[in-house]
C-alpha positions as MATLAB code, in Angstrom:
seq = 'MKKIIIAIDGHSSCGKSSMAKALAKTIGYVYIDTGAMYRAVTLYSLRNNLIQDNNVNEGELKRQLDRLAIEFRLNPDTNLPETFLNGENVEQEIRRMNVSSHVSQVSALKFVREAMVRQQQALGRERGIVMDGRDIGTVVFPDAELKIFVTASPEVRAQRRYDELVQKGETVVYEEILANVEQRDHIDQTRAESPLRKSSDALLLDNSTMNIAQQNAWLLQQYSLKLKTTRI';
ca = [
      65.297  -82.808   35.132;
      62.585  -83.123   31.656;
      61.785  -86.205   31.035;
      60.265  -88.085   28.409;
      57.743  -90.728   27.431;
      59.470  -93.885   25.341;
      57.259  -96.115   23.034;
      58.106  -99.123   22.411;
      56.240 -101.187   19.854;
      56.922 -104.326   17.966;
      56.037 -107.525   16.811;
      56.016 -110.835   19.334;
      58.966 -112.381   21.141;
      61.024 -109.304   19.647;
      63.226 -108.721   23.089;
      60.906 -105.336   23.216;
      60.344 -106.114   27.112;
      63.931 -107.291   27.571;
      65.637 -103.742   26.316;
      62.862 -101.655   27.437;
      63.756 -102.888   31.049;
      67.409 -102.589   30.195;
      66.850  -98.780   29.251;
      64.426  -97.413   31.813;
      66.954  -99.155   34.795;
      69.610  -97.362   33.385;
      68.107  -94.001   32.600;
      66.114  -94.092   35.091;
      62.615  -94.494   34.141;
      59.768  -96.506   35.437;
      59.081  -99.502   32.888;
      55.552 -100.737   32.110;
      55.297 -103.959   29.813;
      51.410 -103.451   28.188;
      51.851 -106.631   27.064;
      51.532 -108.384   30.711;
      48.730 -106.557   31.030;
      46.890 -108.252   28.084;
      48.717 -111.991   29.347;
      47.552 -111.142   32.747;
      43.420 -110.835   31.257;
      44.356 -114.118   29.813;
      45.636 -115.766   32.162;
      42.250 -114.805   34.522;
      40.339 -116.034   31.715;
      42.059 -119.020   31.429;
      41.313 -119.834   35.047;
      38.119 -119.124   35.341;
      37.345 -121.290   32.281;
      36.215 -118.360   29.895;
      38.218 -119.984   26.937;
      36.859 -123.229   25.519;
      37.839 -124.322   22.189;
      39.573 -121.358   21.752;
      36.886 -119.202   21.675;
      36.797 -116.310   24.384;
      33.345 -116.119   26.357;
      33.423 -112.258   26.200;
      29.951 -111.423   27.093;
      31.310 -113.036   31.228;
      34.383 -111.793   30.662;
      32.873 -108.638   30.285;
      31.340 -108.253   33.482;
      34.128 -109.716   35.379;
      37.008 -107.703   33.528;
      36.734 -105.420   36.738;
      37.466 -108.052   39.265;
      40.605 -107.679   38.071;
      43.259 -105.599   39.266;
      47.015 -105.445   37.375;
      49.598 -103.834   39.002;
      53.109 -104.062   38.977;
      55.206 -104.460   42.132;
      59.079 -103.897   42.139;
      61.253 -106.992   42.883;
      64.154 -105.344   45.834;
      66.142 -108.754   43.971;
      66.587 -107.784   40.482;
      64.886 -104.574   40.674;
      62.699 -104.630   37.714;
      58.735 -105.135   38.490;
      56.844 -107.625   37.986;
      53.187 -108.359   37.099;
      50.444 -109.238   39.778;
      47.502 -110.158   39.094;
      44.507 -109.718   41.873;
      47.339 -109.403   44.939;
      49.063 -112.604   43.126;
      52.788 -113.250   41.515;
      51.540 -114.214   38.074;
      55.196 -112.874   36.750;
      56.447 -116.734   35.586;
      52.650 -117.698   34.828;
      52.075 -115.567   32.171;
      54.830 -116.153   29.859;
      53.845 -119.878   29.660;
      52.840 -121.619   26.226;
      49.123 -121.342   27.022;
      48.758 -118.031   27.802;
      50.472 -117.216   24.754;
      48.893 -119.293   22.539;
      45.436 -117.038   23.587;
      46.532 -113.813   24.347;
      46.242 -112.265   20.755;
      42.471 -113.331   20.928;
      41.758 -111.608   24.245;
      43.864 -108.218   23.383;
      41.707 -108.141   20.666;
      38.761 -107.322   21.922;
      38.054 -104.081   21.955;
      36.246 -103.996   25.400;
      39.606 -105.208   26.728;
      41.740 -103.072   24.902;
      39.654  -99.967   25.878;
      39.749 -100.724   29.940;
      44.059 -101.306   29.551;
      44.520  -98.057   27.517;
      42.858  -96.470   29.946;
      45.324  -97.637   32.791;
      48.325  -97.560   31.416;
      47.275  -93.533   29.975;
      46.753  -92.892   33.438;
      50.226  -94.611   34.131;
      51.780  -92.622   32.021;
      50.654  -89.044   33.432;
      53.693  -88.096   35.337;
      56.334  -89.275   31.895;
      59.470  -90.398   32.828;
      58.548  -93.727   31.435;
      59.327  -96.584   29.358;
      56.214  -98.489   27.841;
      56.073 -101.143   25.599;
      53.064 -103.156   23.517;
      51.155 -103.000   20.187;
      49.774  -99.686   20.190;
      51.481  -98.046   22.353;
      52.775  -95.049   19.447;
      49.373  -95.199   17.728;
      47.093  -95.365   20.298;
      47.756  -95.046   23.915;
      50.495  -92.560   23.516;
      50.668  -90.684   20.450;
      52.521  -87.602   21.409;
      55.204  -89.602   22.930;
      58.609  -88.057   22.237;
      60.256  -91.113   21.125;
      58.795  -93.813   19.279;
      60.536  -97.583   18.106;
      59.439 -100.149   16.115;
      60.972 -104.196   16.878;
      60.899 -106.468   14.341;
      62.702 -109.647   13.092;
      61.938 -112.642   10.990;
      59.606 -114.843   12.940;
      62.387 -117.692   12.453;
      64.471 -115.693   14.632;
      61.556 -114.420   16.809;
      61.051 -118.137   17.165;
      64.230 -119.502   18.232;
      64.348 -117.115   20.821;
      61.003 -117.789   22.657;
      61.905 -121.411   21.956;
      65.721 -120.590   23.572;
      63.979 -118.733   26.411;
      60.936 -121.759   27.778;
      63.727 -124.461   27.151;
      66.322 -122.685   29.460;
      62.683 -122.166   31.881;
      62.320 -126.139   32.188;
      59.058 -126.471   29.615;
      59.283 -128.664   27.029;
      58.389 -127.066   23.533;
      58.208 -127.836   19.949;
      59.983 -125.116   17.500;
      57.543 -125.362   14.784;
      54.494 -125.416   17.225;
      56.372 -121.586   18.473;
      57.065 -120.725   14.818;
      52.952 -121.125   14.084;
      52.226 -119.245   17.388;
      53.989 -116.504   16.670;
      53.230 -116.483   12.507;
      48.748 -116.666   14.039;
      49.929 -113.819   16.704;
      51.600 -111.726   13.751;
      48.166 -112.237   11.841;
      46.066 -111.997   14.779;
      48.042 -108.390   15.867;
      48.147 -106.946   12.614;
      44.638 -107.747   11.291;
      42.298 -107.014   14.040;
      39.599 -104.479   13.750;
      40.649 -102.782   17.009;
      44.192 -100.840   17.532;
      45.978 -103.363   15.215;
      49.926 -103.355   15.450;
      51.742 -100.733   12.649;
      54.673  -98.968   12.552;
      53.637  -95.111   13.366;
      55.075  -92.902   10.796;
      57.284  -91.343   12.856;
      58.886  -94.178   14.612;
      62.243  -95.479   14.633;
      62.996  -98.873   13.301;
      64.542 -101.128   14.604;
      65.180 -104.763   12.978;
      66.936 -106.800   15.793;
      66.792 -109.880   13.794;
      70.901 -110.589   13.567;
      71.820 -107.804   16.916;
      72.658 -109.132   20.183;
      71.660 -108.035   23.339;
      74.098 -105.120   24.295;
      74.512 -103.957   20.486;
      70.755 -103.258   20.545;
      70.629 -101.932   24.240;
      73.471  -99.435   23.077;
      71.016  -98.617   19.849;
      68.324  -98.192   22.744;
      70.348  -95.830   24.654;
      71.955  -93.848   21.516;
      68.502  -92.506   20.512;
      67.266  -92.201   23.690;
      70.421  -89.121   24.366;
      69.500  -87.785   20.987;
      65.856  -87.399   21.545;
      66.552  -85.723   24.832;
      68.569  -83.218   23.691;
      66.165  -82.137   21.271;
      62.952  -81.995   23.152;
      61.573  -79.188   24.878;
      59.174  -80.284   27.764;
];
């Protein structure tokens, strides 16, 4: 059975990871959350005091980067992959606001992106993967058979993030989350290394007014259409 590479890019808090996980589970593909990889590097940096006053100690992070072992392990209860950093399950911790507030700074660093891209490309050699992030269709897998670019208004994305964090029991302020979303957009789109942009051959999905079932159905339809017309 032929398998393809599915690249899902887009703005933060668009639900890329959720839809990518759902699609991978439905079609039996491997899901890889590249954003979690950058979040894991950010968490390591915070834990080891490599970020002070919003400044990243680039030299020290570069020296320590080879100490980071990032992997994904399948949770047998949910049948979904979870992120491990040096053998520790950090899936929940990397989603917290302190990590979200610094991840764009860390992911903008050239040496960090180069290291993560090498790992991501190695993971996709066998095809049959769904990978989401910021530069999957433009840098990591520019020849991916199916590319999706996801967006939604900043206000909608901030509300979704707010609801998610409140549900997890965190005390957060909507206005602060909105400011963080807008700041991340600016950093992601203007960074020198692999800036966020829509690939010319990517399909645009604005899910501002769509529910989860609708967007998942749309994504599955695009996969089915692409599979019929792709020769491997």
